[in-house]
N, C-alpha and C positions, 0 to 999 in steps of 0.2 A: 054605204049603209053600215058596214062593219066598223069603219072609222068613227062614225057618229055614235054608235052604241057603246063601243069598247075603248077605242084608243083615245078619243078626246076627253072623256071623263077621267081616265087614268092619268093622262097628261096634265090635266088641270089639278088633280089631286096631288101629283108629285110636286108641282110648282107651289101648291099651298104649303106642303111640308117644307119645301126649300125656303119659302119666305118665313115660315114660322121658326125653323131651327137655325137659319143662316149658316148652315154647314151642309154641303152636298153629301158628305159621308153619312151623317146621321139621318138625313132625309132619305137616302137610299135604303138604309137599314130599316127605318120605320115603314117605308113604302113596301119593302119586300115582306115584312111581317104582316102588314095589312092585307097583302095579296095572298100569303100562304096560310093564314089562319082559317079563312073560309074553305080553303082547299084541303085542309088537314084530313077530313074524313075520306077523301078520295085517295090520299097518300096512304092512309091506314089500310084501306081495302086493297090497294095495289100491293102493299107489303105482305098482307095475309095470303093473297093469291100467289105471290112469288114464293113464299115458304111452302105452300102446298105443292107447287110445281117442282120445287127442289126435292121434296119427299118422294114424289112420283118418279122423278128422274133417278133417284138413288135406288128405288125398287127395280126400275127397268135395267139399270146398270148391273145390279146384283143378279137378276134373272138372266141377262145376256151372258154374264160371266159363267153362270151355272150351265148354260147351253153350250158355251165354248168348251168348258171342261168336259161335259158329256160327249161332245163331238171328238175331242182328243182321246178320250177313253175308248170310244167306238173305233177309232182308227187304229189304236194300239191293239185292241182285241182282234181286229181283222187279220 
């Protein structure tokens, strides 16, 4: 089922590009662009979420450093 829906049409599309351009390199480049353009919104969403996660991780790291510094001060004071 997966092959019929996804693989075979993509396979045929690639060979159409290969016949049209007569160069496998250009056919691969055009084929990859055709695949990536509709997926661009998903890449953008993923990029935004990754940046949010980095900001949260930086905050966590800063707070954990503050806790470690506090613990060291508490040990010295004891």
